[in-house]
C-alpha positions as CSV (number, residue, x, y, z in Angstrom):
1,X,-75.2,37.6,28.6
2,X,-77.7,40.3,29.3
3,X,-79.4,39.8,32.6
4,X,-83.2,40.0,33.0
5,X,-83.1,43.3,34.8
6,X,-81.4,45.0,31.9
7,X,-83.9,43.5,29.5
8,X,-86.8,44.7,31.6
9,X,-85.2,48.1,32.0
10,X,-84.8,48.5,28.3
11,X,-88.4,47.5,27.6
12,X,-89.6,49.9,30.3
13,X,-87.6,52.7,28.6
14,X,-89.2,51.9,25.3
15,X,-92.7,52.1,26.9
16,X,-91.8,55.5,28.5
17,X,-90.6,56.7,25.1
18,X,-93.9,55.6,23.5
19,X,-95.9,57.4,26.2
20,X,-93.8,60.6,25.7
21,X,-94.4,60.4,21.9
22,X,-98.1,59.9,22.3
23,X,-98.4,62.7,24.9
24,X,-96.5,65.0,22.5
25,X,-98.8,64.1,19.7
26,X,-101.9,64.7,21.8
27,X,-100.7,68.0,23.2
28,X,-99.1,69.3,20.0
29,X,-95.7,69.4,21.8
30,X,-93.3,68.5,18.9
31,X,-90.2,68.5,21.2
32,X,-91.8,65.9,23.6
33,X,-92.9,63.8,20.6
34,X,-89.4,63.8,19.1
35,X,-87.9,63.0,22.5
36,X,-90.2,60.1,22.9
37,X,-89.2,58.8,19.4
38,X,-85.5,59.2,20.4
39,X,-86.0,57.3,23.7
40,X,-87.7,54.5,21.8
41,X,-84.9,54.3,19.2
42,X,-82.2,54.3,22.0
43,X,-84.1,51.6,23.9
44,X,-84.5,49.4,20.7
45,X,-80.7,49.7,20.1
46,X,-80.0,48.6,23.6
47,X,-82.4,45.6,23.2
48,X,-80.6,44.7,19.9
49,X,-77.3,44.7,21.8
50,X,-78.9,42.5,24.5
51,X,-80.0,40.0,21.8
52,X,-76.5,40.0,20.2
53,X,-74.9,39.3,23.5
54,X,-77.2,36.4,24.1
55,X,-76.6,35.0,20.6
56,X,-72.8,35.4,21.0
57,X,-73.0,33.5,24.4
58,X,-75.0,30.8,22.8
59,X,-72.5,30.4,20.0
60,X,-69.6,30.3,22.5
61,X,-71.4,27.7,24.6
62,X,-71.9,25.5,21.4
63,X,-68.2,25.8,20.6
64,X,-67.2,24.9,24.1
65,X,-69.6,22.0,24.0
66,X,-68.1,20.7,20.8
67,X,-64.6,20.6,22.4
68,X,-65.8,18.7,25.4
69,X,-66.9,15.7,23.3
């Protein structure tokens, strides 16, 4: 299961990416804008993995619970 610090870290990375993208747009810096989009995509992928880990743990816990009955 993903811990809260990882989830917070990944959300923060997404916010930093959004800030980079916006700064790149405002300043006309295409490299910074692209880097920001890349950071956001990477962070979103990490968040998806976190969610999948949580769902897998929930499923495993349900299976364990069924065998305890």
